[in-house]
N, C-alpha and C positions, 0 to 999 in steps of 0.2 A: 504494500500500500504506500501511497504518497500522501503527504499532508497538504491540504488546500492552502492557497494563498490567504493569509490572514489580513483582514482589514480592521484596523484599530483607529480610534480617534487620534487626531494629531497630538493632543496633549499626552495620551498614553504612549504613543510612539516615541515622543520626546523623552518621557520619563524612563522608558526601558533603555533607550540608547544612552541616556545620561548616566545611568547606574554603572559604577565601576564594577565590572564582573569579576567574580572570584570563582574559578573553576577548580572543584575539588574531586570530581569524578570524571576523569578523561583518560582513556587508554590511547597512548600515542600511536600504537599500531592501528587503532580504529579511526585514525584521522587520514589514513592513506586514501586519497581520492583515486578513482579508477585511472585517470590520466597519468598520475604519478606512478601507479602500479605498473602500467605499460611502459612508461619511461625507464623505470628501474629494471624491468624485465629485459628490455632491449639492452640496457647497459651491462647487465650481468648474464646475458645469454640464457635467460630462464624462459621456458615455453609455458604459456598459460593456456588453459582449456577454453579460452574465449577469444573471439576474433577481433574484438574492439573494446574500447573503454565503455562504450554505450551498452554493449552486450553484457559486460560485467555488471554495470549498474542495474540493468534489468533483472539480474539474478538476486538482487537484494530484497527478496521476498521470503520472509521467515515464518515458520510455524511455531518455533520455540527457541530457547537459548541455544540448544545443541545445533540446530540447523544453521544458526548464525555462526557459531564457533567453527563449524566445519569449513565454511568459506573464509572466515577470518584467518585461520591458521594456514590455509592454502595461499592466501595473498602474502603472508609473512615471508614466503620463500624468496621474494624478490629483494629482501633486505639482507645484504651480504657484507657491505663495507662501511667504514666509518662515515664516508661521504653520504651513503644512503640514509643512515640514521640522522645525520645532520640535515639533509634536505627534507626529510619527512618532518622533523621537529620544527625546523624554521618555517616550513609551509604552514603548519598548524598555527604557529605563533603569529605569523603575518595575517592569516585569515581571521583569527580570533581578535586581532587588534581592531578589525572593523566593527566588532561588537563592544569595543571599549574594555577589553580585557585588562585587568589590573594585576591579577595574581593567579598563578596556575600551579597546582600540585599534580604532577603528571605520573600516571601509572605506566610502567613498562614491564613486559613479560620476558625476562632474559632466557628462561627455559625454552621458550618458543624458538630461540635462536641458537643457544648453546647446543641444543639437541641436533642442530644441523651443522655443527662445527664452527659456528660463529662465536668468537670469544666475547665474554661479558665486557672486556675492555673495549672492544670495537663498538658495542652497543652504547655503553655509558660515555665513552669518549666523544662519540658523535653527538649524542644528546646534550652533553654538558657544554660543548663548544657552541652549539646552536643556541642554547638557553642564555649563555653569556653574551653572545652577539645580540640576541633579542632584547636582553636587558639594556644593553648600550643603545640599540637602535630604537626600541619601542618603549622602554621604561617599565617593562613588565617584570615583576618579581616572580620567583619560581622555586620549585622544589621537585625532587624525583622520589617517587614511591615505587620501590622494587616489589613486584607482586609475585606471589607463589601461585603456581597452577595447581589447583586443588584436585584435579583428576590424576595427578602424579602422586607417588608415594611420599610418606613422611621423610624417608631418608633423602630423597631428592630435594625436598624442601629445606632440610638442614644444610645440605651442600650449598644451596643457593644463599642461605643466610651467611654461611662461612665465606663464600666467595665475595659476597657483597661487603662484608666487614673488611676483608682483605683489601678489596678495591678502595674502600673508603679510607683505609689507613695509608695506602700508597698514594691516594689522590685526595688530600684533605680539602681541596677547593671544590670537589664534586658535590653538588647540592642534594645528596641523598638524605632525605629527612625521615623516611619511614618505610615500613613493610606492609604490604597489602595481601589480600587473598581473593583470587578471582577464578574464572573458568566455570566449568559445570558444577552447579550447586547441589543438585539432587544426588543423594548417595555419597556425598563427600562432606560430612559434618565438620564443624570447627574442631571438634575433639581430636581429629586426625593430626592437628598441627600445634598442639600445646607446647611441645618442646622447642620447636622452631620459633614460635612467637616469644616464648620466655627468653630465649637467647637474644633475640632482637631487642627486647625491652631492657635486658641487662646492659646492653651497649648503648643505651640512650636513644634508640630509635622510637619514633611514634609508631603506633600500629592501628590498622583498620582492616575491615573484612567485609566482603559482599555477603549479605545474609538477608533472608526474608524477601527475596524477589520471587524465585520459583520454590525455594526451600521454605519450610514451615517457620512460624514464629519461634519455635524452640531453638532454631539455629541462631536467631538473634540473641536469645538468652545465653546460649553457649558461647557466642562470640564475646559477650560481655563478661561472663563469669570465668570461662576457661582461657580465652585468649587475652582478656582484659583490654579490649580495644578502646581506643580513644574516640572513635566514631564508627558508625555503621553505614556501609554503602548499600543503597536501595532501602531496605527495611520497610517497604510498603505494606507487608503483611502483618505488621505489628498490631494493627487494629483488630486482629482476630483474638488478641489476648489482652483483656482489660488490665490485668495486673502489670503486664509488660508496658502498656501505654502509660500507666501511672508512674512507673519507674523511669521511663524515658523522659517524661515531662519533668519529674522531680530532679533528675540528674542532668537535664538538658543535653542529653547525648545527641550529637549531630547526626542527621539522616541525610545522605546525599542522594537526592531523588533525580531520576533521569526520565522525564515524561515521554519524549519521543521513543526512547528505547523501550519503555514499558508497554507502549501501544504496539510498536513494531514487533515485539516478541510475544504479543498476545497475553501479557499480564493483565491488561485492561483492553476491552474490545474497542473502545473509542476514547478520545481525549476527554470527552464529556463525562466518561465513567471514572476518570482518575480520582484518587482520593487525596491529592496533595492539599486541596483547600480544607478538607476535614482535618488533616494532620495539623495545619496551621490553627484551625479553630480550637483544637484540643490543647494547643500550647506546645506542640512538639517543635524541636529545632530543625525543621525541614527546609531544604534549599534546593535550587534548580541547577542542574548540570547536564552535560551532553553525552557522556558515556563513549559512544563510538560514532561521531557525527557523520562521517562519510557513509556509513552503512545505514544510519537511522534518519537520514534526511533532515539534518539540522544541527547547527552549532548552538552555542549557549543562548545567543540572542533569539534564534528561532524557537528554542524551547520556552523561553520566557513568553514570547508572543503567542504561541499555541496555547499555553496554559491560561494566560490572561484572557484570551479571546474565548476559549471553550468553557471556562469556569467562571467567567465574568468577575475576575478579581478586581478589587478596588485599589485605590492609590496606597492605602495603608498596608494592604496585604502584599502588594508588589515590593514595597520598601522593606517589609518584614522579611521577605524571602532573601533580599540582598543583605540585610543585617545578619540573618542566620548563617549565610555563607561566610561572612567575615568571621563570625564567632566560631564557626566550625573549622576554620583553617588551622594549620599547624604553625602559623606565625606566632611570634612572641607578643606580649602585651603591647609593646611599642608599635609593632607592625600592625596589629589589629586596630589600635587607636588611630593610627594614621589613615587607615582605610575608612574607618567610621567618619572621621573628619572630612575626608574626600567625598564620601557618600552624602553627608549632610550638606556640604557646599554645592554639590551637583544638584541636589533637590532644591535648595534655596535659590539657586540661579535660575530655576525654571519658574519661580513664583514672581509674577509682576509686582514691582514696588507700588505701594499705595500712595 
């Protein structure tokens, strides 16, 4: 499915554009646009089972998470050199700059590449160089979250943690800020990765995990209790457990919601069915993000517009989503305060003087 062109009032359009976007749930491999996939395939002599970028884009019709992941990992094969990872990361940063991106904490799946013989140094060197250049060119602050593929075994996860820590020690300027958990949720509970997450926390890394998208609310509870996550990625099924909702509200645990992704992967049938407004009304720290924007037809600005249009969010709800994203970030207090000031100034500049 594709999302219709959204028509909003000029005032709402201006508000959404003015908001300094904080992207907390973005998979860098999921930003590979079909045109870049073909460009990198030609560069690296990789044969694709599609005749054109448009044919590949037409294949972006998914029945569930696994049907998406099958295509996602197939496209990863074109990423082979430091320049490839640089080009992919810089393309994302420049595209998102159009949406007024202020800060991005970017997931990367090194196991998708090391399993093909691509060194983690190649992956992280390319990303780091691009992020540093983007900071100089665009002023966007950033961090990297190294994600564990949960369909692989616990031993592989621990190996990833160790190689990440080694890389971080050798490259202290690399902006690795945390460890995540993604890939196929069903059948791969958080309990599988307790030791890996404990080791990451011991070395000062922030931790987060995908939970409660296709998996049950109990996965969210386990992510909190066993992995001791700082925030939950997705988490939309939390509403099925009243006690969990009360806890998430009380602790203000951030939930990084990806509306386009949720609809494209059939978690919700339509955007009008999405529960993000109800999450806000219940006092949860929910915010809007883009997940895999190339595959799910929309970067962060598109996600904001779709939600606002479909659920008829008002000014205060839009601003609250932006505040929640800042609060949910892994920035220090100073960094969060600076973004809150920037947000308030952006909003006040839209208000005509009396």
